[in-house]
C-alpha positions in Angstrom: -108.8 0.2 -115.4 -107.7 -1.3 -112.0 -111.2 -0.3 -110.1 -113.2 -2.1 -112.6 -114.7 -5.5 -112.4 -112.5 -7.9 -114.1 -113.7 -9.2 -117.4 -112.5 -12.8 -116.2 -115.4 -15.3 -117.0 -114.1 -17.6 -114.3 -116.7 -18.1 -111.3 -116.0 -20.5 -108.3 -118.5 -22.7 -106.9 -119.2 -20.3 -104.2 -119.8 -17.4 -106.5 -122.2 -19.3 -108.4 -124.0 -20.2 -105.2 -124.4 -16.6 -104.1 -125.3 -15.7 -107.6 -128.1 -18.4 -107.4 -129.0 -17.1 -103.8 -129.4 -13.5 -105.0 -131.6 -14.8 -108.5 -133.8 -16.7 -106.0 -134.2 -13.6 -103.3 -137.3 -11.7 -105.2 -139.3 -11.4 -108.2 -137.0 -9.8 -110.6 -139.6 -9.0 -113.0 -140.9 -6.3 -111.0 -140.8 -2.9 -113.4 -139.9 0.5 -111.7 -143.6 1.8 -112.2 -144.8 -1.1 -110.3 -142.1 -1.3 -107.4 -143.2 -0.2 -104.2 -140.2 1.2 -101.7 -139.3 -0.8 -98.7 -137.2 0.0 -96.0 -133.6 -1.3 -96.1 -132.2 -1.1 -92.3 -130.9 -4.2 -91.1 -127.7 -5.2 -89.0 -126.5 -6.9 -91.9 -126.6 -4.2 -94.7 -124.7 -1.1 -94.4 -126.5 2.0 -94.3 -123.7 3.8 -96.2 -123.9 1.0 -99.2 -125.0 3.5 -102.1 -127.7 2.8 -104.5 -127.8 4.5 -107.7 -130.3 7.5 -108.8 -133.6 6.5 -109.9 -133.6 3.0 -108.1 -136.3 1.5 -106.0 -135.3 -1.1 -103.6 -138.7 -3.0 -103.4 -137.8 -6.3 -101.4 -135.1 -6.8 -98.6 -134.7 -10.5 -97.5 -133.0 -11.4 -94.1 -131.3 -14.6 -94.2 -129.9 -14.7 -90.5 -126.2 -15.2 -90.4 -126.1 -15.5 -94.3 -126.7 -11.7 -94.3 -129.4 -9.7 -96.1 -130.4 -9.5 -100.0 -131.4 -6.4 -101.4 -133.5 -6.4 -104.6 -133.7 -3.0 -106.6 -134.7 -1.9 -110.3 -133.7 1.3 -111.8 -134.6 3.1 -115.0 -131.0 4.0 -115.6 -129.7 1.4 -118.2 -127.4 -1.3 -117.5 -123.9 0.4 -118.3 -124.8 3.5 -116.3 -125.5 1.1 -113.4 -122.1 -0.9 -114.1 -120.4 2.7 -113.9 -122.0 3.4 -110.7 -121.0 0.0 -109.1 -117.2 0.1 -110.1 -116.9 3.7 -109.1 -119.6 5.1 -106.8 -120.0 2.1 -104.6 -116.1 1.7 -104.3 -115.7 5.3 -103.6 -118.3 4.7 -100.6 -116.0 2.3 -99.1 -116.8 -1.2 -100.9 -113.9 -2.6 -102.3 -114.1 -5.1 -105.1 -112.4 -8.7 -104.3 -113.2 -10.3 -107.4 -115.9 -10.2 -110.3 -117.0 -10.6 -113.7 -118.9 -8.5 -116.5 -120.7 -9.7 -119.7 -122.8 -8.2 -122.1 -126.1 -8.0 -120.0 -125.0 -8.8 -116.5 -122.1 -8.3 -114.1 -121.4 -9.2 -110.6 -118.7 -8.6 -107.6 -117.7 -9.7 -104.6 -117.0 -6.9 -102.0 -115.7 -5.8 -98.6 -116.1 -2.9 -96.5 -113.3 -0.7 -96.2 -112.8 2.7 -94.2 -115.9 3.8 -92.8 -117.6 0.6 -94.4 -115.4 -2.2 -92.4 -117.1 -4.9 -90.9 -119.1 -5.6 -93.9 -118.8 -8.4 -97.0 -120.9 -9.2 -99.8 -121.7 -9.6 -103.7 -123.7 -7.4 -106.0 -125.3 -8.6 -109.3 -126.6 -6.1 -112.0 -128.6 -7.2 -115.0 -130.3 -6.0 -117.9 -134.1 -6.4 -116.9 -135.8 -9.3 -119.2 -139.4 -7.5 -118.5 -138.6 -4.1 -118.1 -137.3 -2.2 -121.3 -134.2 0.1 -120.5 -134.1 -1.1 -116.8 -131.7 -2.6 -114.4 -132.2 -5.3 -111.8 -129.8 -4.7 -108.9 -129.1 -7.1 -105.9 -127.0 -6.9 -103.0 -126.0 -9.8 -100.6 -124.6 -8.1 -97.4 -123.4 -9.8 -94.2 -121.1 -8.9 -91.3 -117.7 -9.9 -91.5 
């Protein structure tokens, strides 16, 4: 499937640094029952970036010129979130540039195209280590 994230295990130093930034952005042990929704509006985060159903965005961190990091938790299982990121996010105008998928986590670099032009970033999803059956979603977005 061409639209799916690559299964390549190779990751650049820049991609590892972006993953580290995402992981350091918020407490990812928050379960959906404790997650308090927050406003995502930011000039560095596209309002058209879709989040899966049954997802609560509970942390937004503005990093100035480096962009905005959004952290969310979903009660949907990892495989459903992965499908959403590979299909619905791409259909909304956020084309994958590169990425990788492993058993319990996946990430991809993306660029906005079409109506989403002018943005780029990285998303990462992983099975929650604290909340059974839940998935952590983090999206880094910046203006191009």
